[in-house]
C-alpha positions in Angstrom: 122.1 182.0 137.4 120.8 184.0 134.5 119.6 187.6 134.9 117.3 189.0 132.2 115.0 191.5 133.9 114.0 193.7 130.9 116.2 196.3 132.5 119.3 198.2 131.6 122.8 197.3 133.0 122.6 200.1 135.6 119.3 198.8 137.1 120.4 195.1 137.1 123.8 195.8 138.8 122.7 195.7 142.5 121.0 192.4 142.0 124.0 190.9 140.1 126.4 192.1 142.9 124.3 190.4 145.6 124.2 187.2 143.6 128.0 187.0 143.1 128.5 187.6 146.8 126.1 184.8 147.7 126.8 182.0 145.3 129.6 180.1 143.5 127.4 179.6 140.5 128.3 181.4 137.3 126.2 184.5 136.8 125.1 185.5 133.3 124.1 189.1 132.5 121.9 189.9 129.6 120.8 193.5 129.9 118.7 195.8 127.7 120.2 199.0 126.1 119.0 200.9 129.1 115.3 201.8 129.4 113.0 202.6 126.4 111.4 206.0 126.0 107.6 205.5 126.4 106.9 207.9 123.5 109.5 206.9 120.9 110.3 203.4 122.2 114.0 204.1 121.7 116.5 203.0 124.3 118.6 205.5 126.1 122.1 203.9 126.3 124.8 204.1 123.6 127.1 201.1 122.9 130.0 203.0 124.6 128.1 203.6 127.8 126.9 200.0 127.8 130.6 198.9 127.7 131.4 201.1 130.6 128.7 199.4 132.7 130.1 196.0 131.6 133.5 196.9 133.2 131.7 197.1 136.5 130.3 193.6 136.0 133.7 192.2 135.2 135.1 193.7 138.4 132.6 191.8 140.6 133.4 188.4 139.0 131.0 188.0 136.1 132.5 186.5 132.9 129.4 185.9 130.8 127.4 188.7 129.4 125.3 189.5 126.4 122.7 192.0 125.1 119.0 191.9 125.1 116.4 194.4 123.9 117.7 197.5 122.1 121.2 196.1 121.6 123.0 195.3 118.4 126.5 194.1 117.3 128.0 197.4 118.4 127.0 196.8 122.0 128.5 193.3 121.8 131.8 194.8 120.5 132.0 197.2 123.4 131.2 194.4 125.8 134.1 192.3 124.5 136.4 195.3 125.0 135.1 195.9 128.6 135.3 192.2 129.5 138.4 190.6 128.0 138.4 186.8 127.9 139.2 185.2 131.3 139.8 188.6 132.9 136.8 188.6 135.2 137.4 187.6 138.8 135.4 184.8 140.5 134.8 185.1 144.1 134.9 181.8 146.0 132.0 181.8 148.5 132.1 179.5 151.5 128.8 177.6 151.5 126.6 178.1 154.6 123.8 175.7 155.5 120.5 177.6 155.5 116.9 176.9 156.3 114.0 179.2 155.9 110.3 179.8 156.2 108.5 182.6 154.2 109.4 185.1 156.9 112.6 183.8 158.5 116.0 182.4 157.4 118.1 180.4 159.8 121.8 180.0 159.0 123.5 177.1 160.7 126.5 179.1 161.9 126.2 178.2 165.6 123.9 176.4 168.0 120.4 176.2 166.6 118.0 174.4 169.0 115.3 172.3 167.4 112.0 172.0 169.4 111.0 168.4 170.0 107.5 168.8 171.5 105.4 168.3 168.3 105.7 164.6 168.6 103.2 162.0 169.9 105.8 159.6 171.4 105.0 159.2 175.1 102.5 162.1 175.0 98.9 160.9 175.5 97.4 164.4 175.2 99.2 164.9 171.9 98.1 161.5 170.6 94.5 162.5 171.5 95.0 165.8 169.6 96.1 163.9 166.5 93.2 161.4 166.6 90.7 164.3 167.1 92.4 166.6 164.6 92.7 169.2 167.4 95.0 171.5 165.4 94.6 174.3 167.9 96.4 172.2 170.6 99.2 171.5 168.2 99.5 175.2 167.3 99.8 176.1 171.0 102.8 173.7 171.3 104.4 175.4 168.4 103.9 178.9 169.8 105.2 177.8 173.3 108.4 176.5 171.7 108.9 179.5 169.5 108.5 181.9 172.5 110.9 179.7 174.5 113.7 180.1 172.0 113.5 177.2 169.5 114.8 178.2 166.1 113.5 175.1 164.2 110.5 173.0 165.0 110.5 169.2 164.6 107.2 167.9 163.3 106.3 164.3 163.9 102.7 163.1 163.5 103.3 159.3 163.1 100.6 157.5 165.1 98.9 154.1 164.4 95.4 154.5 163.1 95.7 157.8 161.3 96.6 158.8 157.8 100.1 160.2 158.4 100.5 162.0 155.1 97.1 163.7 155.4 97.8 164.7 159.0 101.3 166.0 158.1 99.7 168.4 155.5 97.2 169.7 158.0 99.8 170.2 160.7 102.4 171.9 158.5 99.8 174.3 157.2 98.7 175.0 160.7 102.2 175.6 162.0 102.9 178.0 159.1 99.9 180.1 160.2 101.2 180.6 163.8 105.0 180.6 163.6 107.7 181.8 161.3 110.2 179.1 162.1 111.6 176.6 159.6 110.4 173.0 160.1 112.0 169.6 160.4 109.7 167.0 158.8 110.2 164.0 161.0 108.9 160.7 159.6 110.0 157.4 158.2 107.1 157.3 155.7 108.2 158.7 152.2 104.6 159.7 151.5 104.3 161.7 154.6 107.7 163.3 154.1 106.8 164.4 150.5 103.4 165.6 151.6 104.9 167.8 154.2 107.6 169.2 152.0 105.2 170.0 149.2 103.0 172.3 151.4 105.9 173.8 153.4 106.7 177.3 152.0 110.5 177.3 152.5 113.5 175.1 153.0 113.0 172.3 155.5 115.0 169.5 157.1 114.0 165.9 156.5 114.5 163.7 159.6 115.7 161.2 158.5 117.5 158.5 156.6 119.9 155.8 157.9 122.7 153.8 156.3 120.4 151.2 154.7 120.6 151.5 150.9 116.9 150.8 150.4 116.0 153.7 152.8 118.4 156.1 151.2 117.1 155.3 147.7 113.6 156.1 148.9 114.2 159.3 150.8 117.1 161.0 149.2 115.4 161.6 145.8 112.6 163.3 147.7 115.1 165.5 149.6 116.7 166.5 146.3 113.4 167.2 144.6 112.3 169.7 147.2 115.7 171.2 147.9 115.6 170.2 151.6 118.4 169.4 154.0 118.5 165.9 155.5 119.5 164.2 158.8 121.4 161.0 158.4 121.2 158.6 161.4 124.4 156.7 162.1 122.7 153.3 162.1 121.7 150.7 159.5 119.9 147.3 159.4 122.3 146.0 162.1 121.1 148.6 164.6 123.1 151.3 166.3 126.8 150.5 166.4 128.6 150.4 169.7 131.7 152.2 168.5 132.2 155.7 167.2 134.2 154.3 164.3 131.3 152.2 163.1 128.9 155.2 163.3 131.4 157.3 161.4 131.6 154.7 158.6 127.8 154.8 158.2 127.9 158.7 158.2 130.4 158.6 155.4 128.2 156.1 153.5 125.2 158.4 153.9 127.2 161.5 152.7 128.4 159.6 149.6 124.9 158.6 148.7 123.5 162.1 149.3 126.2 163.6 147.0 125.4 161.1 144.3 121.8 162.3 144.3 123.0 165.9 143.9 122.3 167.0 147.4 124.9 169.5 148.6 127.3 168.7 151.4 126.1 171.6 153.5 122.6 170.1 153.4 123.7 166.8 155.0 123.4 166.7 158.8 124.5 163.7 160.8 122.9 162.3 164.0 125.4 160.2 165.9 122.6 159.0 168.1 122.1 159.5 171.8 121.6 156.4 173.9 120.2 156.2 177.4 123.1 156.6 179.8 121.1 154.8 182.5 121.2 151.6 180.5 124.3 152.0 178.3 126.6 154.3 180.2 129.7 153.8 178.1 127.9 154.9 174.9 127.9 158.6 175.9 131.6 158.8 175.2 131.3 157.0 171.9 128.5 159.4 170.8 130.7 162.5 171.7 133.7 161.0 169.9 131.6 160.5 166.8 130.2 164.0 166.9 133.6 165.5 167.1 134.9 163.5 164.1 131.8 164.2 161.9 132.1 168.0 162.6 135.9 168.4 162.4 137.0 165.7 159.9 133.9 165.4 157.7 132.9 169.0 157.9 129.2 168.3 158.4 126.7 169.7 160.8 125.6 167.4 163.6 122.2 166.7 165.2 121.4 164.9 168.5 118.2 164.1 170.4 119.7 165.3 173.6 116.9 164.4 176.0 117.3 160.7 175.3 120.5 160.7 177.4 118.7 161.0 180.8 115.7 158.7 180.3 115.1 156.5 183.4 117.0 158.7 185.8 115.8 161.2 188.5 116.4 164.9 188.2 116.8 164.4 184.4 117.6 168.1 183.7 121.0 167.8 185.4 122.1 164.9 183.1 120.5 166.5 180.1 122.2 169.8 180.5 125.6 168.3 181.4 125.6 166.1 178.3 124.3 169.0 176.1 127.2 171.2 177.1 129.7 168.4 176.4 128.1 167.7 173.0 128.2 171.4 172.0 131.8 171.5 173.0 132.5 168.5 170.7 130.7 170.1 167.7 126.9 169.7 168.1 125.1 172.3 166.1 121.5 171.2 166.1 120.4 169.9 169.5 116.8 168.5 169.5 115.5 169.6 172.9 112.5 170.7 174.9 113.0 174.5 174.8 110.4 174.9 177.6 113.0 173.6 180.0 114.6 176.7 181.2 117.8 175.1 182.4 118.4 173.6 178.9 117.9 176.9 177.1 120.1 178.7 179.8 122.9 176.2 179.0 122.7 177.1 175.3 122.7 180.8 175.9 125.7 180.4 178.2 127.6 178.2 175.8 127.1 180.7 173.0 129.0 183.3 175.1 131.9 181.0 175.9 132.2 179.8 172.3 132.3 183.3 170.9 129.1 182.9 168.9 127.3 185.5 171.1 129.6 188.4 170.4 129.9 190.8 173.3 127.4 188.7 175.2 124.6 190.7 173.6 121.9 187.9 173.6 123.0 186.6 177.0 122.6 190.1 178.6 119.3 190.6 177.0 118.0 187.3 178.3 119.3 187.4 181.9 119.7 191.1 182.8 116.3 191.3 184.4 116.1 187.8 185.7 115.9 187.5 189.5 118.2 184.7 190.6 117.2 182.9 193.8 119.9 182.3 196.3 120.6 178.6 196.8 119.9 177.2 200.3 123.1 176.1 202.1 123.7 172.4 202.0 123.5 170.8 205.4 126.4 168.6 206.5 125.8 165.1 205.4 122.9 166.0 203.2 122.4 164.0 200.1 124.3 161.0 201.3 121.1 159.0 202.0 120.6 156.4 204.6 122.0 153.0 203.7 119.6 150.2 204.1 120.9 147.8 206.7 121.5 144.2 205.7 119.2 141.8 207.5 121.4 138.8 207.8 123.9 137.0 205.6 121.3 135.1 203.7 119.1 138.1 202.7 118.5 137.4 199.0 116.0 140.3 198.9 118.8 142.7 199.8 121.2 141.3 197.2 118.5 141.6 194.5 117.4 145.1 195.5 121.0 146.4 195.4 121.9 144.5 192.2 124.7 142.5 193.9 125.1 139.6 191.4 127.9 137.6 193.0 126.2 137.9 196.4 122.9 136.8 195.0 124.5 133.7 193.6 126.4 132.9 196.8 123.3 133.5 199.0 121.2 131.2 196.8 123.8 128.4 197.1 123.6 128.7 200.9 119.8 128.8 200.9 119.7 125.5 198.9 121.1 123.8 201.9 117.9 124.4 203.9 115.2 125.2 201.2 114.0 123.7 198.0 114.4 125.5 194.6 110.6 126.4 194.4 110.6 127.7 198.0 113.4 130.1 197.2 111.7 131.2 194.0 108.1 131.6 195.3 108.9 132.8 198.9 112.0 134.9 198.3 112.9 135.8 194.7 109.5 136.7 193.3 108.5 138.8 196.3 111.9 140.6 196.1 111.4 141.4 192.4 107.8 142.6 193.1 109.2 145.0 195.7 111.7 146.3 193.2 109.0 146.8 190.6 106.8 148.7 193.1 109.7 151.0 194.0 110.4 151.7 190.3 106.8 152.6 189.7 106.9 155.0 192.7 110.1 156.4 191.3 112.0 155.5 194.4 114.5 153.8 192.2 115.2 154.3 188.5 116.2 152.4 185.3 119.8 151.6 186.2 118.8 150.1 189.6 116.0 148.1 187.9 118.4 146.6 185.4 120.9 145.8 188.1 118.2 144.1 190.2 117.2 142.0 187.2 120.8 141.0 186.5 121.2 139.9 190.2 118.0 137.8 190.1 119.2 136.1 186.9 122.4 135.0 188.7 120.2 133.5 191.5 118.0 131.7 188.9 121.1 130.3 187.2 122.2 128.7 190.5 118.7 127.2 190.9 118.5 125.9 187.4 121.8 124.1 187.8 120.6 122.6 191.1 117.4 121.3 189.4 119.4 119.8 186.5 121.6 117.9 188.9 118.5 116.3 190.4 117.3 115.3 187.0 
């Protein structure tokens, strides 16, 4: 960092001091011989006084200095006296990940929630807004999330049938006019990413790259060009690994490539990927294991799309909040969440107290001091147990399918074959049973795990029927 402000050493010193405190880069001072007299145009500092100022610079860790306007060889001699070779001290500064907009800087020194609502996935009204270029609707979503406590806003405008790069420019400009939060440019299209970064006034996050070399070679140069941070997804062309170890290997690959492009380590964030617990229950532990390793062993910040965990389940907030707390305890820094969900934000505020981030509980007290808490109704004895459907006979294939009982479904099918044909069992029993399961799922009487289990049970029944048909030729 070179400082040459057409000022004297006294005027430059405060800026130089701040720079040495904030960066590990060498700082070069090249000051004038004070300030010139407006009438005579002569400078007001002698070589000796110039040297005295240079001692101050040496003490704050500056080793490289010279003279600009008004100086001469005598000034340089005094500088050499004041700053003996290799005597200056260098302060080692711990690098902190930072994002910013023109009005606000966000340091990643604790939990920093990313608002997920500016995204068309699964949101028909948002998709309509993009197609109609209804920027006011999108601006309202940004304001809502800002007011709810989001510290960064994810921006995804990917939708078939629209020019994503053009829309990204419009949306980023709109968001900057209504919120002061840094943005996360969320796209897989390099053109849209670059378009968004170019019009964003600040330092953004790019979401995302993965472990595929081709993808990294397209996205990482753009990240470097615009000085952004980047999210690396712990997946590659083979999909999402089932083990934490495999995800960690991809994370290390992404970090290595980012560093090779000149991106700083503190600007690389890793998403260890949240899978739906209703379909892949064992994967929650693998995700948490990977998050802890990436944070503690690799020293990188971590990102997770937390809401994915509860897809397909009733009362999703309970699962989402429980997983969020576990993830934060394992090192999650940047949860991508819906900040409009009060329970989710409450969990973050509470965790900040317990982790020590919210010193003296200042933010927690400010948020909750005036909130009226409703007293929970007492739970009646036996409540929540539900009434078990009674089995209607030993050969009830519909019951086995509805409950996801695979072995029972196979056994019942074998018994039914003694009195019925294969097509009778399929048309009169299995298909109606599956239809009822589908209807219950649509009415949200059952959820994704039950749906999957029912499908698995019916598959077992069909396997028995197929074998029976094959035996008959």
